[in-house]
Structure formats: structure tokens, C-alpha cells
C-alpha positions in Angstrom: 119.2 118.6 93.9 115.5 119.5 94.4 114.5 117.0 91.7 116.5 114.3 93.5 114.8 115.0 96.8 111.4 115.1 95.2 112.0 111.8 93.4 113.2 110.2 96.7 110.1 111.5 98.5 107.8 110.1 95.8 109.5 106.7 96.1 109.1 106.7 99.9 105.4 107.6 99.7 104.9 104.9 97.1 106.6 102.3 99.3 104.5 103.3 102.3 101.3 103.1 100.2 102.3 99.6 99.0 103.1 98.5 102.5 99.7 99.8 103.7 97.9 98.0 100.9 99.7 94.7 101.8 98.6 95.1 105.5 95.0 95.8 104.4 94.9 92.7 102.2 96.4 90.6 105.0 93.8 91.9 107.4 91.0 91.2 105.0 92.3 87.6 104.4 92.5 87.0 108.2 88.9 88.3 108.8 87.6 86.2 105.9 89.3 83.1 107.3 87.8 83.9 110.7 84.3 84.3 109.2 84.6 81.0 107.3 85.7 79.2 110.5 82.7 80.7 112.4 80.4 79.5 109.7 82.0 76.0 109.7 81.3 75.8 113.4 77.7 76.8 112.8 77.0 73.9 110.5 75.1 72.0 113.1 72.0 74.1 113.0 69.3 74.1 115.7 65.7 73.1 114.8 64.8 76.8 114.5 67.8 77.5 112.2 67.0 74.5 110.0 63.3 75.6 109.8 64.2 79.2 108.9 66.7 78.0 106.2 64.1 75.6 104.7 61.5 78.4 104.8 63.7 80.8 102.9 64.6 78.1 100.4 60.9 77.4 99.7 60.1 81.1 99.3 63.1 81.7 97.0 63.1 78.7 94.7 60.6 76.1 95.9 63.6 74.2 97.1 65.1 73.8 93.6 68.9 73.8 93.3 68.4 74.8 89.6 65.9 77.6 89.9 66.8 80.8 88.0 65.6 84.4 88.2 67.7 86.8 86.3 71.2 86.8 87.9 70.0 84.8 90.9 70.5 81.0 90.9 69.7 78.0 92.9 67.9 76.9 96.1 68.7 80.2 97.9 68.6 82.5 94.8 72.1 83.9 95.4 73.7 86.1 92.8 75.3 83.5 90.5 78.7 85.3 90.8 78.8 84.3 94.5 78.9 80.6 93.5 82.2 81.1 91.6 81.2 78.8 88.8 80.4 75.8 91.1 76.6 75.3 90.9 76.6 72.1 93.0 74.2 71.7 95.8 77.0 71.3 98.3 78.6 74.7 97.2 75.2 76.4 97.2 74.6 75.2 100.8 78.1 76.5 101.8 77.8 79.8 100.1 74.3 80.4 101.4 75.5 79.7 105.0 78.5 82.0 104.5 76.2 84.8 103.1 73.6 84.5 105.8 76.0 84.2 108.7 78.1 87.0 107.4 75.1 89.4 106.7 72.5 88.4 109.3 74.3 86.3 111.9 71.7 83.5 111.6 69.0 82.0 109.4 66.4 83.1 111.9 67.5 86.7 111.5 67.6 86.3 107.7 64.0 85.0 107.9 63.0 88.0 110.0 64.6 90.3 107.4 62.8 88.4 104.6 59.4 88.8 106.3 60.0 92.6 106.6 61.3 93.1 103.1 60.3 90.1 100.9 63.9 89.4 100.1 67.1 88.6 102.1 
């Protein structure tokens, strides 16, 4: 009888853990979608944002979409894994915007960080 109770308890705990994992994945997906929508809305950059983005690109790669430095690639010298195998300029722009807005909130803030640390 004790084995049956123990087995049932283990199954219940496993089901709860699985349910919790599903909720966590759904929450992550929802916040990622929200972040992407925020970045999409931010596509129309102010003059200051454009200038900061251009400044970073020139420091990182000289503005080249094909620049390489170890595992970093492209105009914004992102880790190549971030690009998901798509090295196109359009994807580099999208991924760079997602990275910068997700990490710094703006290109101006990313430039401030770059000036303080010589990387972003």
C-alpha cells in the first residue's frame, strides 16, 4: 500500500512540475512577443538614435555587414549565433535592434555603455 501511495505522490509531483514548466514557457513566449512588438514600434528612430546606431556600427565594423572578429559577425559585431544562420543586412538590422532595445533600451544608451566599456 505504501508503494502505491508513494508512486501516486511522485506522479502528482511530476505533473505539477510539468504544468509549472508549461506556464513558464508560455510566459517567456509572451514576454518575447511583447519585446519584439516594442522593438517594431521603435523602428522609426530619432536623429539621435540613428546617429548613435551609426556610431556604434562604425566602431564595431567600419559599417561592413561582412566584418568578422572571432565569433562576432556583421555591421554590429553580434555573436553569430544571434543571427540564426541568416547573415542578411535586413536580419542584422532587426537582430541588432532587438539586442539593443532589449539590453539598453535605446541606441543612445548603448553608445553611452560603449563609451564607458569599449564594447556594447
